[in-house]
MOPAC internal coordinates of N, CA, C and O (Angstrom, degrees):
PM7 1SCF
backbone

  N    0.0000 0     0.00 0     0.00 0    0    0    0
  C    1.4414 1     0.00 0     0.00 0    1    0    0
  C    1.5268 1   109.52 1     0.00 0    2    1    0
  O    1.2310 1   121.07 1   -44.61 1    3    2    1
  N    1.3253 1   115.55 1   135.39 1    3    2    1
  C    1.4622 1   120.67 1   179.72 1    5    3    2
  C    1.5164 1   111.12 1   -73.79 1    6    5    3
  O    1.2310 1   122.11 1   -25.61 1    7    6    5
  N    1.3197 1   113.56 1   154.39 1    7    6    5
  C    1.4606 1   120.02 1   174.84 1    9    7    6
  C    1.5229 1   109.03 1   -65.79 1   10    9    7
  O    1.2310 1   120.36 1   -43.15 1   11   10    9
  N    1.3261 1   116.92 1   136.85 1   11   10    9
  C    1.4564 1   120.75 1  -179.76 1   13   11   10
  C    1.5235 1   110.39 1   -76.92 1   14   13   11
  O    1.2310 1   121.55 1   -61.69 1   15   14   13
  N    1.3181 1   114.64 1   118.31 1   15   14   13
  C    1.4674 1   120.73 1   176.12 1   17   15   14
  C    1.5247 1   107.88 1  -121.93 1   18   17   15
  O    1.2310 1   121.02 1   -10.01 1   19   18   17
  N    1.3096 1   115.65 1   169.99 1   19   18   17
  C    1.4610 1   120.56 1   179.51 1   21   19   18
  C    1.5342 1   110.71 1   -59.87 1   22   21   19
  O    1.2310 1   120.44 1   138.78 1   23   22   21
  N    1.3375 1   116.77 1   -41.22 1   23   22   21
  C    1.4687 1   120.40 1  -178.22 1   25   23   22
  C    1.5212 1   112.99 1   -67.29 1   26   25   23
  O    1.2310 1   120.16 1   132.36 1   27   26   25
  N    1.3595 1   117.29 1   -47.64 1   27   26   25
  C    1.4612 1   117.01 1  -177.97 1   29   27   26
  C    1.5318 1   111.42 1   -75.05 1   30   29   27
  O    1.2310 1   119.74 1   156.64 1   31   30   29
  N    1.3210 1   118.11 1   -23.36 1   31   30   29
  C    1.4598 1   120.57 1   173.43 1   33   31   30
  C    1.5317 1   109.54 1   -66.61 1   34   33   31
  O    1.2310 1   120.22 1   134.94 1   35   34   33
  N    1.3408 1   117.19 1   -45.06 1   35   34   33
  C    1.4575 1   121.20 1   179.41 1   37   35   34
  C    1.5194 1   110.93 1   -64.16 1   38   37   35
  O    1.2310 1   120.39 1   140.39 1   39   38   37
  N    1.3431 1   116.85 1   -39.61 1   39   38   37
  C    1.4612 1   120.37 1   178.31 1   41   39   38
  C    1.5243 1   110.58 1   -63.38 1   42   41   39
  O    1.2310 1   120.08 1   135.57 1   43   42   41
  N    1.3205 1   117.46 1   -44.43 1   43   42   41
  C    1.4668 1   121.37 1   178.39 1   45   43   42
  C    1.5245 1   111.00 1   -61.88 1   46   45   43
  O    1.2310 1   120.86 1   138.86 1   47   46   45
  N    1.3132 1   115.96 1   -41.14 1   47   46   45
  C    1.4644 1   120.70 1   178.71 1   49   47   46
  C    1.5263 1   110.04 1   -63.13 1   50   49   47
  O    1.2310 1   120.18 1   132.36 1   51   50   49
  N    1.3242 1   117.27 1   -47.64 1   51   50   49
  C    1.4610 1   121.03 1   179.88 1   53   51   50
  C    1.5158 1   112.06 1   -62.36 1   54   53   51
  O    1.2310 1   119.94 1   137.89 1   55   54   53
  N    1.3361 1   117.72 1   -42.11 1   55   54   53
  C    1.4613 1   122.00 1   178.00 1   57   55   54
  C    1.5111 1   110.53 1   -60.75 1   58   57   55
  O    1.2310 1   120.40 1   137.49 1   59   58   57
  N    1.3230 1   116.84 1   -42.51 1   59   58   57
  C    1.4586 1   121.91 1  -179.66 1   61   59   58
  C    1.5188 1   111.07 1   -64.44 1   62   61   59
  O    1.2310 1   120.46 1   136.17 1   63   62   61
  N    1.3161 1   116.72 1   -43.83 1   63   62   61
  C    1.4636 1   121.28 1  -179.24 1   65   63   62
  C    1.5279 1   110.28 1   -65.59 1   66   65   63
  O    1.2310 1   119.99 1   140.57 1   67   66   65
  N    1.3229 1   117.63 1   -39.43 1   67   66   65
  C    1.4534 1   120.95 1  -178.59 1   69   67   66
  C    1.5247 1   111.71 1   -67.75 1   70   69   67
  O    1.2310 1   119.74 1   148.88 1   71   70   69
  N    1.3004 1   118.10 1   -31.12 1   71   70   69
  C    1.4620 1   121.34 1  -179.62 1   73   71   70
  C    1.5156 1   111.54 1   -71.35 1   74   73   71
  O    1.2310 1   120.28 1   146.60 1   75   74   73
  N    1.3130 1   117.08 1   -33.40 1   75   74   73
  C    1.4591 1   121.82 1  -177.02 1   77   75   74
  C    1.5066 1   109.83 1  -100.93 1   78   77   75
  O    1.2310 1   120.16 1   -90.14 1   79   78   77
  N    1.3356 1   117.30 1    89.86 1   79   78   77
  C    1.4557 1   119.02 1  -179.39 1   81   79   78
  C    1.5179 1   113.09 1  -105.60 1   82   81   79
  O    1.2310 1   119.05 1   164.19 1   83   82   81
  N    1.2891 1   119.41 1   -15.81 1   83   82   81
  C    1.4560 1   121.46 1  -179.02 1   85   83   82
  C    1.5203 1   109.49 1  -120.27 1   86   85   83
  O    1.2310 1   121.63 1   -79.11 1   87   86   85
  N    1.3473 1   114.49 1   100.89 1   87   86   85
  C    1.4548 1   119.55 1   179.54 1   89   87   86
  C    1.5192 1   110.80 1  -155.32 1   90   89   87
  O    1.2310 1   121.85 1   -21.64 1   91   90   89
  N    1.3109 1   114.06 1   158.36 1   91   90   89
  C    1.4561 1   122.50 1   174.47 1   93   91   90
  C    1.5204 1   106.49 1  -129.66 1   94   93   91
  O    1.2310 1   120.48 1   -49.16 1   95   94   93
  N    1.3297 1   116.69 1   130.84 1   95   94   93
  C    1.4598 1   121.73 1   176.52 1   97   95   94
  C    1.5251 1   108.95 1  -113.33 1   98   97   95
  O    1.2310 1   121.33 1   -46.63 1   99   98   97
  N    1.3127 1   115.06 1   133.37 1   99   98   97
  C    1.4614 1   120.83 1   176.86 1  101   99   98
  C    1.5257 1   107.62 1  -111.96 1  102  101   99
  O    1.2310 1   120.73 1   -52.90 1  103  102  101
  N    1.3291 1   116.21 1   127.10 1  103  102  101
  C    1.4644 1   121.54 1   178.03 1  105  103  102
  C    1.5176 1   110.50 1   -67.44 1  106  105  103
  O    1.2310 1   120.93 1   -69.86 1  107  106  105
  N    1.3356 1   115.83 1   110.14 1  107  106  105
  C    1.4597 1   120.81 1  -174.94 1  109  107  106
  C    1.5317 1   112.02 1  -114.23 1  110  109  107
  O    1.2310 1   120.53 1  -144.64 1  111  110  109
  N    1.3265 1   116.59 1    35.36 1  111  110  109
  C    1.4611 1   119.26 1   172.78 1  113  111  110
  C    1.5341 1   107.17 1   -76.40 1  114  113  111
  O    1.2310 1   120.50 1    -3.41 1  115  114  113
  N    1.3143 1   116.65 1   176.59 1  115  114  113
  C    1.4695 1   118.91 1  -177.02 1  117  115  114
  C    1.5292 1   112.01 1   -60.34 1  118  117  115
  O    1.2310 1   120.32 1   143.19 1  119  118  117
  N    1.3298 1   116.99 1   -36.81 1  119  118  117
  C    1.4664 1   118.87 1   179.19 1  121  119  118
  C    1.5287 1   110.78 1   -68.04 1  122  121  119
  O    1.2310 1   120.23 1   141.84 1  123  122  121
  N    1.3234 1   117.16 1   -38.16 1  123  122  121
  C    1.4525 1   120.87 1   177.78 1  125  123  122
  C    1.5160 1   111.93 1   -66.31 1  126  125  123
  O    1.2310 1   120.52 1   135.72 1  127  126  125
  N    1.3142 1   116.61 1   -44.28 1  127  126  125
  C    1.4639 1   120.37 1   179.27 1  129  127  126
  C    1.5249 1   110.60 1   -63.28 1  130  129  127
  O    1.2310 1   120.46 1   138.46 1  131  130  129
  N    1.3345 1   116.73 1   -41.54 1  131  130  129
  C    1.4691 1   120.62 1   179.26 1  133  131  130
  C    1.5241 1   110.93 1   -63.03 1  134  133  131
  O    1.2310 1   120.29 1   150.09 1  135  134  133
  N    1.3339 1   117.04 1   -29.91 1  135  134  133
  C    1.4699 1   121.30 1  -178.16 1  137  135  134
  C    1.5326 1   112.77 1   -87.50 1  138  137  135
  O    1.2310 1   119.75 1   173.82 1  139  138  137
  N    1.3490 1   118.08 1    -6.18 1  139  138  137
  C    1.4560 1   120.67 1   177.11 1  141  139  138
  C    1.5109 1   115.38 1   113.98 1  142  141  139
  O    1.2310 1   119.78 1  -163.81 1  143  142  141
  N    1.3294 1   118.03 1    16.19 1  143  142  141
  C    1.4693 1   120.64 1  -177.47 1  145  143  142
  C    1.5163 1   113.14 1   -63.75 1  146  145  143
  O    1.2310 1   119.82 1   148.83 1  147  146  145
  N    1.3150 1   117.96 1   -31.17 1  147  146  145
  C    1.4694 1   119.84 1  -179.63 1  149  147  146
  C    1.5324 1   109.84 1   -63.12 1  150  149  147
  O    1.2310 1   120.10 1   136.53 1  151  150  149
  N    1.3221 1   117.42 1   -43.47 1  151  150  149
  C    1.4641 1   121.15 1   178.74 1  153  151  150
  C    1.5330 1   110.82 1   -65.23 1  154  153  151
  O    1.2310 1   120.76 1   140.61 1  155  154  153
  N    1.3288 1   116.15 1   -39.39 1  155  154  153
  C    1.4662 1   120.97 1   177.80 1  157  155  154
  C    1.5252 1   109.97 1   -63.67 1  158  157  155
  O    1.2310 1   120.45 1   133.81 1  159  158  157
  N    1.3284 1   116.75 1   -46.19 1  159  158  157
  C    1.4668 1   121.48 1   178.52 1  161  159  158
  C    1.5355 1   110.22 1   -58.50 1  162  161  159
  O    1.2310 1   120.43 1   132.53 1  163  162  161
  N    1.3300 1   116.79 1   -47.47 1  163  162  161
  C    1.4721 1   120.77 1   179.68 1  165  163  162
  C    1.5206 1   111.53 1   -62.02 1  166  165  163
  O    1.2310 1   120.09 1   138.44 1  167  166  165
  N    1.3185 1   117.44 1   -41.56 1  167  166  165
  C    1.4690 1   121.69 1   179.18 1  169  167  166
  C    1.5295 1   110.84 1   -63.20 1  170  169  167
  O    1.2310 1   120.54 1   133.10 1  171  170  169
  N    1.3210 1   116.58 1   -46.90 1  171  170  169
  C    1.4633 1   120.07 1   178.55 1  173  171  170
  C    1.5256 1   111.37 1   -61.66 1  174  173  171
  O    1.2310 1   120.60 1   135.07 1  175  174  173
  N    1.3193 1   116.46 1   -44.93 1  175  174  173
  C    1.4641 1   121.07 1  -179.77 1  177  175  174
  C    1.5222 1   111.09 1   -60.11 1  178  177  175
  O    1.2310 1   120.46 1   132.92 1  179  178  177
  N    1.3219 1   116.72 1   -47.08 1  179  178  177
  C    1.4695 1   121.10 1  -179.28 1  181  179  178
  C    1.5292 1   111.59 1   -64.85 1  182  181  179
  O    1.2310 1   120.13 1   137.02 1  183  182  181
  N    1.3316 1   117.36 1   -42.98 1  183  182  181
  C    1.4634 1   120.89 1  -177.00 1  185  183  182
  C    1.5217 1   111.55 1   -69.02 1  186  185  183
  O    1.2310 1   119.91 1   139.42 1  187  186  185
  N    1.3244 1   117.78 1   -40.58 1  187  186  185
  C    1.4672 1   121.40 1   178.00 1  189  187  186
  C    1.5278 1   109.52 1   -64.51 1  190  189  187
  O    1.2310 1   120.50 1   139.50 1  191  190  189
  N    1.3207 1   116.65 1   -40.50 1  191  190  189
  C    1.4689 1   120.62 1   178.37 1  193  191  190
  C    1.5341 1   110.35 1   -67.46 1  194  193  191
  O    1.2310 1   120.45 1   136.02 1  195  194  193
  N    1.3292 1   116.75 1   -43.98 1  195  194  193
  C    1.4642 1   121.23 1  -179.15 1  197  195  194
  C    1.5287 1   111.48 1   -60.35 1  198  197  195
  O    1.2310 1   120.52 1   141.61 1  199  198  197
  N    1.3251 1   116.61 1   -38.39 1  199  198  197
  C    1.4717 1   121.61 1  -179.36 1  201  199  198
  C    1.5334 1   112.67 1   -88.05 1  202  201  199
  O    1.2310 1   120.81 1   178.82 1  203  202  201
  N    1.3229 1   116.06 1    -1.18 1  203  202  201
  C    1.4643 1   121.85 1   178.22 1  205  203  202
  C    1.5296 1   111.56 1    56.39 1  206  205  203
  O    1.2310 1   121.22 1  -133.00 1  207  206  205
  N    1.3510 1   115.28 1    47.00 1  207  206  205
  C    1.4581 1   121.57 1   179.64 1  209  207  206
  C    1.5239 1   110.20 1   -92.30 1  210  209  207
  O    1.2310 1   120.62 1   -35.37 1  211  210  209
  N    1.3159 1   116.42 1   144.63 1  211  210  209
  C    1.4620 1   121.37 1  -179.41 1  213  211  210
  C    1.5320 1   109.39 1   -92.40 1  214  213  211
  O    1.2310 1   121.21 1  -106.18 1  215  214  213
  N    1.3417 1   115.28 1    73.82 1  215  214  213
  C    1.4624 1   121.86 1  -177.35 1  217  215  214
  C    1.5172 1   108.19 1  -135.92 1  218  217  215
  O    1.2310 1   120.77 1   -46.93 1  219  218  217
  N    1.3283 1   116.13 1   133.07 1  219  218  217
  C    1.4562 1   120.54 1   176.29 1  221  219  218
  C    1.5179 1   109.22 1   -82.85 1  222  221  219
  O    1.2310 1   120.31 1   -49.74 1  223  222  221
  N    1.3325 1   117.01 1   130.26 1  223  222  221
  C    1.4566 1   122.49 1   173.46 1  225  223  222
  C    1.5263 1   105.44 1  -102.74 1  226  225  223
  O    1.2310 1   120.95 1   -63.51 1  227  226  225
  N    1.3221 1   115.78 1   116.49 1  227  226  225
  C    1.4611 1   121.67 1  -173.31 1  229  227  226
  C    1.5116 1   111.38 1  -116.85 1  230  229  227
  O    1.2310 1   121.34 1   -26.39 1  231  230  229
  N    1.3221 1   115.03 1   153.61 1  231  230  229
  C    1.4598 1   121.39 1   172.99 1  233  231  230
  C    1.5164 1   107.49 1  -101.74 1  234  233  231
  O    1.2310 1   120.97 1   -38.96 1  235  234  233
  N    1.3248 1   115.76 1   141.04 1  235  234  233
  C    1.4577 1   120.22 1   176.29 1  237  235  234
  C    1.5166 1   109.06 1  -136.74 1  238  237  235
  O    1.2310 1   120.98 1   -11.66 1  239  238  237
  N    1.2995 1   115.73 1   168.34 1  239  238  237
  C    1.4541 1   120.64 1   179.66 1  241  239  238
  C    1.5147 1   110.71 1   -82.69 1  242  241  239
  O    1.2310 1   121.35 1    26.57 1  243  242  241
  N    1.2966 1   115.03 1  -153.43 1  243  242  241
  C    1.4629 1   122.38 1  -175.94 1  245  243  242
  C    1.5236 1   111.06 1   -64.36 1  246  245  243
  O    1.2310 1   120.91 1   -46.13 1  247  246  245
  N    1.3169 1   115.87 1   133.87 1  247  246  245
  C    1.4636 1   121.75 1   175.90 1  249  247  246
  C    1.5244 1   110.76 1   -99.33 1  250  249  247
  O    1.2310 1   120.20 1  -178.23 1  251  250  249
  N    1.3308 1   117.23 1     1.77 1  251  250  249
  C    1.4491 1   121.56 1   172.77 1  253  251  250
  C    1.5118 1   116.70 1    88.10 1  254  253  251
  O    1.2310 1   120.13 1  -174.20 1  255  254  253
  N    1.3148 1   117.35 1     5.80 1  255  254  253
  C    1.4646 1   120.00 1  -179.26 1  257  255  254
  C    1.5337 1   109.72 1  -128.11 1  258  257  255
  O    1.2310 1   121.51 1  -117.35 1  259  258  257
  N    1.3227 1   114.71 1    62.65 1  259  258  257
  C    1.4659 1   121.26 1  -173.81 1  261  259  258
  C    1.5282 1   113.16 1   -57.84 1  262  261  259
  O    1.2310 1   120.35 1   152.96 1  263  262  261
  N    1.3058 1   116.94 1   -27.04 1  263  262  261
  C    1.4632 1   121.12 1  -176.47 1  265  263  262
  C    1.5304 1   113.21 1   -70.86 1  266  265  263
  O    1.2310 1   119.66 1   167.67 1  267  266  265
  N    1.3422 1   118.26 1   -12.33 1  267  266  265
  C    1.4649 1   120.33 1   178.41 1  269  267  266
  C    1.5294 1   111.79 1  -126.28 1  270  269  267
  O    1.2310 1   120.97 1  -149.42 1  271  270  269
  N    1.3269 1   115.75 1    30.58 1  271  270  269
  C    1.4610 1   120.40 1   175.04 1  273  271  270
  C    1.5231 1   109.60 1   -70.12 1  274  273  271
  O    1.2310 1   119.96 1   -24.46 1  275  274  273
  N    1.2954 1   117.69 1   155.54 1  275  274  273
  C    1.4526 1   130.82 1    -7.30 1  277  275  274
  C    1.5297 1   112.46 1   -70.11 1  278  277  275
  O    1.2310 1   121.76 1   -38.74 1  279  278  277
  N    1.3270 1   114.23 1   141.26 1  279  278  277
  C    1.4566 1   122.34 1   178.33 1  281  279  278
  C    1.5223 1   110.27 1  -106.07 1  282  281  279
  O    1.2310 1   121.26 1   -40.54 1  283  282  281
  N    1.3171 1   115.19 1   139.46 1  283  282  281
  C    1.4589 1   121.75 1   179.01 1  285  283  282
  C    1.5227 1   108.13 1  -131.34 1  286  285  283
  O    1.2310 1   120.76 1   -59.23 1  287  286  285
  N    1.3289 1   116.16 1   120.77 1  287  286  285
  C    1.4595 1   122.73 1   177.59 1  289  287  286
  C    1.5238 1   108.03 1  -100.03 1  290  289  287
  O    1.2310 1   120.77 1   -48.92 1  291  290  289
  N    1.3371 1   116.14 1   131.08 1  291  290  289
  C    1.4654 1   120.48 1  -174.44 1  293  291  290
  C    1.5243 1   110.20 1  -125.42 1  294  293  291
  O    1.2310 1   120.99 1   -52.44 1  295  294  293
  N    1.3204 1   115.71 1   127.56 1  295  294  293
  C    1.4666 1   122.36 1   176.95 1  297  295  294
  C    1.5339 1   108.00 1  -129.71 1  298  297  295
  O    1.2310 1   121.38 1   -75.83 1  299  298  297
  N    1.3266 1   114.97 1   104.17 1  299  298  297
  C    1.4566 1   121.72 1  -179.26 1  301  299  298
  C    1.5251 1   108.16 1  -126.60 1  302  301  299
  O    1.2310 1   120.51 1   -47.12 1  303  302  301
  N    1.2947 1   116.62 1   132.88 1  303  302  301
  C    1.4681 1   121.51 1  -178.62 1  305  303  302
  C    1.5269 1   110.29 1   -57.06 1  306  305  303
  O    1.2310 1   120.78 1   -48.58 1  307  306  305
  N    1.3387 1   116.12 1   131.42 1  307  306  305
  C    1.4431 1   121.28 1   177.96 1  309  307  306
  C    1.5205 1   114.63 1    90.17 1  310  309  307
  O    1.2310 1   120.33 1   177.73 1  311  310  309
  N    1.3350 1   116.98 1    -2.27 1  311  310  309
  C    1.4627 1   121.83 1  -179.45 1  313  311  310
  C    1.5314 1   106.72 1  -131.81 1  314  313  311
  O    1.2310 1   119.54 1   -36.00 1  315  314  313
  N    1.3445 1   118.48 1   144.00 1  315  314  313
  C    1.4631 1   118.74 1   178.75 1  317  315  314
  C    1.5282 1   112.82 1   -57.65 1  318  317  315
  O    1.2310 1   121.05 1   -35.79 1  319  318  317
  N    1.3206 1   115.61 1   144.21 1  319  318  317
  C    1.4624 1   123.89 1   177.19 1  321  319  318
  C    1.5264 1   107.14 1   -75.42 1  322  321  319
  O    1.2310 1   119.96 1   -60.06 1  323  322  321
  N    1.3374 1   117.68 1   119.94 1  323  322  321
  C    1.4708 1   120.90 1  -173.85 1  325  323  322
  C    1.5288 1   111.12 1  -136.01 1  326  325  323
  O    1.2310 1   121.86 1   -11.92 1  327  326  325
  N    1.3346 1   114.04 1   168.08 1  327  326  325
  C    1.4574 1   122.61 1   171.92 1  329  327  326
  C    1.5166 1   107.83 1  -122.94 1  330  329  327
  O    1.2310 1   121.02 1   -47.30 1  331  330  329
  N    1.3181 1   115.65 1   132.70 1  331  330  329
  C    1.4676 1   122.04 1   175.94 1  333  331  330
  C    1.5241 1   108.31 1  -107.72 1  334  333  331
  O    1.2310 1   120.36 1   -36.28 1  335  334  333
  N    1.3284 1   116.92 1   143.72 1  335  334  333
  C    1.4634 1   121.67 1   179.06 1  337  335  334
  C    1.5087 1   111.58 1  -121.37 1  338  337  335
  O    1.2310 1   121.36 1   -14.83 1  339  338  337
  N    1.3442 1   115.00 1   165.17 1  339  338  337
  C    1.4619 1   122.13 1  -177.68 1  341  339  338
  C    1.5319 1   110.96 1    52.91 1  342  341  339
  O    1.2310 1   120.75 1  -138.34 1  343  342  341
  N    1.3200 1   116.18 1    41.66 1  343  342  341
  C    1.4636 1   121.57 1  -176.32 1  345  343  342
  C    1.5281 1   109.15 1   -82.65 1  346  345  343
  O    1.2310 1   121.25 1   -53.95 1  347  346  345
  N    1.3308 1   115.21 1   126.05 1  347  346  345
  C    1.4591 1   121.09 1   172.72 1  349  347  346
  C    1.5314 1   106.83 1  -111.91 1  350  349  347
  O    1.2310 1   119.99 1     5.41 1  351  350  349
  N    1.3237 1   117.63 1  -174.59 1  351  350  349
  C    1.4736 1   119.46 1  -176.54 1  353  351  350
  C    1.5255 1   111.47 1   -64.52 1  354  353  351
  O    1.2310 1   120.23 1   144.60 1  355  354  353
  N    1.3349 1   117.16 1   -35.40 1  355  354  353
  C    1.4717 1   120.27 1   178.13 1  357  355  354
  C    1.5316 1   110.28 1   -64.53 1  358  357  355
  O    1.2310 1   120.22 1   135.46 1  359  358  357
  N    1.3228 1   117.18 1   -44.54 1  359  358  357
  C    1.4694 1   120.91 1   178.30 1  361  359  358
  C    1.5227 1   110.61 1   -65.59 1  362  361  359
  O    1.2310 1   120.12 1   143.98 1  363  362  361
  N    1.3285 1   117.38 1   -36.02 1  363  362  361
  C    1.4667 1   121.30 1   178.16 1  365  363  362
  C    1.5298 1   110.57 1   -61.10 1  366  365  363
  O    1.2310 1   120.56 1   137.08 1  367  366  365
  N    1.3163 1   116.53 1   -42.92 1  367  366  365
  C    1.4602 1   120.07 1   177.14 1  369  367  366
  C    1.5360 1   110.64 1   -64.80 1  370  369  367
  O    1.2310 1   120.47 1   143.60 1  371  370  369
  N    1.3327 1   116.70 1   -36.40 1  371  370  369
  C    1.4672 1   120.71 1   176.44 1  373  371  370
  C    1.5146 1   112.01 1   -65.32 1  374  373  371
  O    1.2310 1   120.35 1   142.36 1  375  374  373
  N    1.3368 1   116.93 1   -37.64 1  375  374  373
  C    1.4676 1   120.84 1   177.48 1  377  375  374
  C    1.5195 1   110.09 1   -60.51 1  378  377  375
  O    1.2310 1   120.63 1   135.05 1  379  378  377
  N    1.3220 1   116.40 1   -44.95 1  379  378  377
  C    1.4741 1   119.71 1   179.43 1  381  379  378
  C    1.5248 1   109.65 1   -65.28 1  382  381  379
  O    1.2310 1   120.62 1   133.60 1  383  382  381
  N    1.3276 1   116.42 1   -46.40 1  383  382  381
  C    1.4576 1   120.59 1  -175.85 1  385  383  382
  C    1.5239 1   112.52 1   -68.65 1  386  385  383
  O    1.2310 1   120.26 1   129.51 1  387  386  385
  N    1.3292 1   117.11 1   -50.49 1  387  386  385
  C    1.4669 1   120.30 1  -173.46 1  389  387  386
  C    1.5210 1   113.73 1   -87.70 1  390  389  387
  O    1.2310 1   120.33 1   130.49 1  391  390  389
  N    1.3348 1   116.97 1   -49.51 1  391  390  389
  C    1.4684 1   119.81 1  -174.39 1  393  391  390
  C    1.5288 1   111.10 1   -76.31 1  394  393  391
  O    1.2310 1   120.34 1   132.32 1  395  394  393
  N    1.3115 1   116.96 1   -47.68 1  395  394  393
  C    1.4602 1   119.60 1  -174.64 1  397  395  394
  C    1.5254 1   111.68 1   -80.89 1  398  397  395
  O    1.2310 1   120.37 1   125.77 1  399  398  397
  N    1.3234 1   116.90 1   -54.23 1  399  398  397
  C    1.4644 1   119.56 1  -177.08 1  401  399  398
  C    1.5307 1   112.33 1   -80.27 1  402  401  399
  O    1.2310 1   120.36 1   142.07 1  403  402  401
  N    1.3388 1   116.92 1   -37.93 1  403  402  401
  C    1.4611 1   120.72 1  -177.59 1  405  403  402
  C    1.5151 1   113.97 1   -87.17 1  406  405  403
  O    1.2310 1   120.57 1   169.93 1  407  406  405
  N    1.3536 1   116.52 1   -10.07 1  407  406  405
  C    1.4716 1   122.31 1   177.90 1  409  407  406
  C    1.5312 1   112.66 1    57.54 1  410  409  407
  O    1.2310 1   120.81 1  -138.73 1  411  410  409
  N    1.3534 1   116.05 1    41.27 1  411  410  409
  C    1.4687 1   119.02 1   175.29 1  413  411  410
  C    1.5314 1   108.81 1  -142.99 1  414  413  411
  O    1.2310 1   121.20 1   -36.02 1  415  414  413
  N    1.3110 1   115.30 1   143.98 1  415  414  413
  C    1.4591 1   122.01 1  -178.57 1  417  415  414
  C    1.5266 1   109.02 1   -73.37 1  418  417  415
  O    1.2310 1   121.25 1   -43.97 1  419  418  417
  N    1.3322 1   115.21 1   136.03 1  419  418  417
  C    1.4705 1   120.78 1   175.84 1  421  419  418
  C    1.5305 1   108.54 1   -83.84 1  422  421  419
  O    1.2310 1   119.75 1   -51.20 1  423  422  421
  N    1.3023 1   118.08 1   128.80 1  423  422  421
  C    1.4496 1   120.98 1   176.83 1  425  423  422
  C    1.5259 1   111.69 1   -72.62 1  426  425  423
  O    1.2310 1   120.72 1   145.66 1  427  426  425
  N    1.3211 1   116.23 1   -34.34 1  427  426  425
  C    1.4666 1   119.77 1   177.06 1  429  427  426
  C    1.5236 1   108.51 1   -66.33 1  430  429  427
  O    1.2310 1   120.43 1   -46.45 1  431  430  429
  N    1.3006 1   116.79 1   133.55 1  431  430  429
  C    1.4587 1   123.82 1   177.34 1  433  431  430
  C    1.5231 1   114.50 1    74.70 1  434  433  431
  O    1.2310 1   119.19 1  -179.84 1  435  434  433
  N    1.3380 1   119.15 1     0.16 1  435  434  433
  C    1.4616 1   121.93 1  -178.28 1  437  435  434
  C    1.5189 1   110.45 1   -68.06 1  438  437  435
  O    1.2310 1   120.35 1   -51.13 1  439  438  437
  N    1.3228 1   116.93 1   128.87 1  439  438  437
  C    1.4654 1   122.41 1  -179.49 1  441  439  438
  C    1.5238 1   110.00 1  -112.38 1  442  441  439
  O    1.2310 1   120.14 1   126.91 1  443  442  441
  N    1.3284 1   117.33 1   -53.09 1  443  442  441
  C    1.4642 1   122.64 1  -176.22 1  445  443  442
  C    1.5051 1   109.84 1  -130.79 1  446  445  443
  O    1.2310 1   121.49 1   -48.00 1  447  446  445
  N    1.3088 1   114.76 1   132.00 1  447  446  445
  C    1.4584 1   119.37 1   176.76 1  449  447  446
  C    1.5002 1   109.14 1  -117.68 1  450  449  447
  O    1.2310 1   120.10 1   180.00 1  451  450  449

């Protein structure tokens, strides 16, 4: 194993990021869970599985915007990397339908582009 330096650490980080281009992260901190993130996570997981999509559904901690939880970060190849806020199960289904399958950003719930 090579010695860890700033350069090879950055290269490893970049390689890792480039490999993972299709994923959805749901903010599952206590504020997110209290706002309904568990239901959003379950809805996304079930819908992605039902549609047989090759997308990782991941849990993450606090995204720093507790006032608009549940937060969902979406990174899909060919579509801008965005964060959606105030996501409920209906919005989660819209994310799968419009953002992932339709390859277009939803204006509703859009927080960061």
